[in-house]
N, C-alpha and C positions, 0 to 999 in steps of 0.2 A: 250815283256812283259810289261804290263801297270803298271806304278807306279803313285801313287796319291799324289798330293802336299797337304798334310794334313793341313799345317798351312794356306793354302788358302782356301781349300774347307770347312774347318770346320765352316767358317763363312757364307756360303751360306744357304739359306733357303732350307730345306729339305721337300719332296723328290726332287731330280733333277737327270737329266742324265748328265754323264761325258763322253766326247768323246775324245779319244786318236787320234789326227789328224796325229801323226807321224806313229802310227800303220796303220791307213788307207792309208797313203801315201805308206808305205812299202808293203801293201797288193796289192794295185793297180799296183805298180812297178813289183811285182812278177807275177801277173796275165798277164800283158802286155808283160813281157818277154817270157812267155810261148807260146804265139801266134805270136810272131814277125816273119814275112815273110810268114805267112799262110793266106789263103783267109778267115780268121775268123773275125767276128765283134761282140763285146760284147755290149749289151744293158743293162744298169743298170736298175733293177726292182725297180721303185719308191715305190711300196707298202712295201718294207722292211723298208724304212726310208726316210721320205720326208723333213727332216729338212733343211731349206735353206742353212745352212753352209755346210752340208754334200753334198748337191747337187752341190754346187759351187766347192768343192774339186773334185768331180768326173767329172764335166764338164771340169775342168782345166787338168785332166788326159786324156781327149779326147775321152771318152766313148760316145756311143749313148745311148738311153733311151727306157725304156719299161713302158708303162702306162695301167692301167686298169679302168680308169675313166676319165671323163672330167676335174674333179678337179686336177687330176695328171698331165694332159696335161697342164693346167694353171700353176701348180707349176713348171713344166719343162721348160716352156716358160719364166717364170719369173726368173728362174735361168740362163737363157741365152741359153738354148738348142735351136737349130734350128728345124723347123717343120720336115725337111727332115732326122732327126735323130731318129724320134719318131716311134716306133711300138706301136700300140693300140690294146690290147687284152680285153677279157672279154665276158661272155655269154649274158649280158644284156645291150648292148649299147643303149642309148636313141637316139632318132632323133636329139636332141639338141647336144649331145656328138659327134654323127657322123658328124654333120654340122660343129662343131668346128674343128675336125680333117681335114675335106675337106678343110675348109677355110685356114688353115695353111699348106696345102700341105704335110701332114705327110707322112713319108716313106712308112708305110704299115699298113693296117687294118688286124689283125688276125681274120678271120671270123669264127664263131662257128656254123652256121646254114645256110641253104639255104634261110630261110625268112630274116635273117639278110643281106645276100648277095644282096637279091632283094631290101631291103630298102637302102642300101648304093648306089646301082645303080641309084635308084630313086632320092635320094638327091643330088648325083653328077650331074645328068642330070639337075636339076633345077638351078644348079650353073654353068653349062657350063664347067664342069671339068671331069676328069677321076681319079678315086680313085684306088690306088694300093691295092691289096688284096692278102693275103695268106690264104689258108684254113687250119684251125686247125683240125688235124686228132686225133681221139681217137684210139690209136694203141692196146688197150686192153693188156697192159702190167702191171703187178703187181709190184710196186716200193718197196713193203715191207716196208712202212712207216706208221706213224699214219693214221687212217682211215679219219681223217678230212683234211689231207694234201696230200692224194693220188688223182690223177687227171686223170690217164690214163687208168682206167678200163671202160668197156662198161656200167657198172651201174652208173658211174659218170655223172655229168650234162655236162662236157666239151666236146667240139669238135664234129666232124662229124664220126660216126662209119664207119668202114672199108667197110661194105656192101653197104653204100650209098655214098661212095667217088667218084666213077666213075660218077654218076649222078651229083654230086655237081660240080665236075671239068667241066663236059660238060656245065653246067649252067653258071659257071664263064666265060668260054671262049665264050659263046654266048651272054652275056649281053654287050651292047654297051658302057657303061660308067664306067666299071671297067677294071682294067689291072691285069690279073692273073699272080702273081709273082712266087708262089710255095706253099710249104707245111710247116705247123707249128705243133709242138708237144711240150707237157710239160707233163711228166708222174708222177710228185710229188716233194716233197721238203724234205730237210734234209736228202739226200742220201749220205751215207759214203761207201756203197758197189757199185762198178761200174758195177756189172753184169746186172742190169736193162738197163743201158745205152748201153751195148754191144747187148742186145736183141732188143733195140730201133734201133741201127745201122742196124741190120739185117732186121727188118721190113722195114726201109726206103730203104735200098738196094732192097728189093723185090718190093717195090712201085715204085722206080725209073725205074727199069727194065720193070715193067708193063706199065708205062706211056710212056716210050721210044718206046716200041713195038706198041703203039698207035700213035706215031709220036708227042708226047707231051714232050717238054723239060722244065725243071724248072730252074728259074734263081737262086732262093734262097731256101735253107733249113734251117729251124729255129727249133733248138732242145730244145728251152726253157732253163730252169736252173735246180735248184734242188739241186746243190752240198752243202753238209752239212759242219757243223764246229764242233769242239770238245768242247762240252758244259762241259764235265767233267774235262778237263785239259787246261783251256784257256791260261795259262802262258807257258805250255809246248808246245802247238800247236796253237800259235796265228794266223798263216796263214794257210788256208786249202790247200789240195793237188791239186793245180791247175794243176800241170804237169801230175799227174795220170789221172785227169778229161779230159784234152784236149787230151792227148795221146791216151785215149780210143776211141775217135772219129777219131783221125788221123789214128789209126791202123785199125778200124773196119768199118768205113764209106767210101764208095767209091763215093767221090765227082766227078762230071763231070768237064771237062775243062771249065773254066770261071765261074764256080758255086761259090756262096758265102755261107758260113755256119755261121749262126747267133745263139747267145746264149743270154739269159736273165737272168743274175745273180744278186741277191740281197743279200741274207743273207751271202753268201760266201765273199762278199766284205765288208760289214758293220758290221756283226754280233759280231765280237770280239773287235771292237773298242769302243763299247758303254757299259757303266756300270750304273746301277741304284744305286744312293747313298741314304741311308735312315737312319733316327736317331732312336735309340731305346727309346721308351716311357716308357715302364715298362718291368721288368722281373718278371714273375709270377710263383712260384714254386707250382705245383700241387701235388696230391698224386701219380699219375702215369706218369705226364709229367711235364717238365719245359718249360715255354712259354716265347719266346721274342716276344713282341708286338712293331712293328715298325710303323713309320708314313706314309710309303708307303703301297700300297695295290693293289688289283687286278685292280683297276682303273688305276694305274700307270704302271703295268706289268701284263698283263692278261694271259700270256702263261702258267704259273703253273695251274691256275684254269681251263683254256680252254683245254689245251692239256696234263695236268698233266706233264708238262715239269719240269725239274730240272735245275736251275741256281746255280752255286757254290756261296755260301755265305761266305763272309770274314769280320771278325771284323777288320777294318783297323785302329782303334785307341786304342785298348786294348793292354796293356802291360803285361798282365797276362800270366803266364807259364802253369797254370793248366787249363784243358779243362773240358767241360760239354757238354752232349747232349741236344739239345733244339729243340722244334717245333718253327718255325718262322712264325709268322702270322701278318696280317695287321688289320686295324681298321674298315674294311667294315662290314657291317651287313649281312654277308653271311658265312656259314661255309666253303665254297670253297675258302674264302680269306686266303690262306695258301701258303707260299712260300717253305716251306721244312719241313719234318719230321725227327726227330732223327739226326739233323745236329750237327756235333762235332765242337764246336768253343771254343776259349779262354773264360774263365769266363767273362761274359758280364754284363755290368751295364747300367743303364739309362744314356742316353746322348752319348753313343758310337755310332760311325758310322759304318753301315754294308754296303758292297758293293755286289750287285747282278751282277755277271759277265755275259759276253756274251749276253748283252741285246741291242746291237746295231741294231739288226733286229727285227721287230714286237714288239718293246718295246714302245718307245715314240709315234710311228705313230698310235698305237692302244690304246693309252690312252683315257680315257673317264671321264665323270663328274657325274657318279652315286653317289648318296648320296650328290649331289651338291658340289662335291670336285673340288678343284682347279687343273688344269692341271699342270704336272710337268714342271719346267723350264729346260733349257739346258745350259751346260758350256763346254768349250773346253780347250784342253792342250795348245792351242795358242790363247790367248784372248788379 
C-alpha cells in the first residue's frame, strides 16, 4: 500500500509524479521469486516508464530490457543496461535505429516483416557483423482487451501472419548476416484473464511441432508481456498475479530442452508504484454536475482521454467526512480532458491535493506539451 508523506509533498509544484520505490522493489522481488530456477528471462518494457530512476532500480534487480525505439535503446544504455540484454521490437525500425542496435550488439531484434529482415541483414553486412533475430508472429488470438491495445489479431499491424511464417523462417535461415534465434509473440496489454495466454501456448506448441518436423529448432520463445494490474483497487492488490501468469506458461507451454522463454513486462512491474499528484484549482457547482478542476490534465496523464481508462482518484488532504460526487477535469481546452465522472470524494476545496493512482505505467512517459504546458516533474519515496 502506498502512503503519501503529505507534509513533504504538499510543498512540491504540481502536477508531479510520485513513485513508491519500496513498492517497486517488492514487486520486482515477487516477480523474480516466481521464476527462480526456471529457464525464464524477463525484459522490462521501457515504453511503460522510462524515468531514469525507475530504470536504475530495475537494472539493479537484474532484469533485461525491451525497447521499441532507438531513443529507448539510448535510455537503456544510459541507465547501465548492456547491449546483450536488449530486445528491440517495433514495426517501423529506421535504418539508423537498426544500426544503433547492431553497433551495440543487442541480444535480439524482434522482426515484424520480411522487408525489415532484409534491411537488418544488409546493415549488419556493412558492419561486418551478424544480427540476432526472432520473428514476431501474429497468432490471430483475441486478447479481449481495449481495441487500441490488442496486438495479436490478423487485422493488427503487428507481426507476420501465420500463413506467411514458413516463408519468413526460410528467408531468415538463408540470409548470411542474421542469426535466426526463434519466435516472438505479443497479443495485447492489460490482460487479467489468462485464457488468451493458454490459447497462445497451444498455438506455440503447434508451431514448435511444425518446425521440428522440418528439422528447425528454436533457441528462444518470446511471449511478450501484457499482464494487467488492478486499477480499481490499487491498495488491495498492489502487486499483480505473477504466480498465476508464469504458472500458465509453465503448465501449458511445452518448452524444449535448453530452450529459453522470454517475457516483456512493463505495466505489471511499474504500474502501481506511480501516482499523479494534482492540486485543486476550483470547485464549480453546476445545475446537474459538480466539477473539480485540477491543474493536471490529459497532457500529464492521457490514458483516460485516449483509452477511457479509469484511475482511482483520492483526495489525500481533505479531512471532511461528508462526501459528494464530482466530475474531475483538467485545464486543457478539450472536452476529452476528463479524469473521472461521478467520482465520490470527500467534500473538496480549492488547494486540496488529489492523487490519481496506478499511474506508474503509460503516465509520465506519455506526457506531452500540448497548450505549451510544462512537463510534470517526478519525486520519489526515497530522495
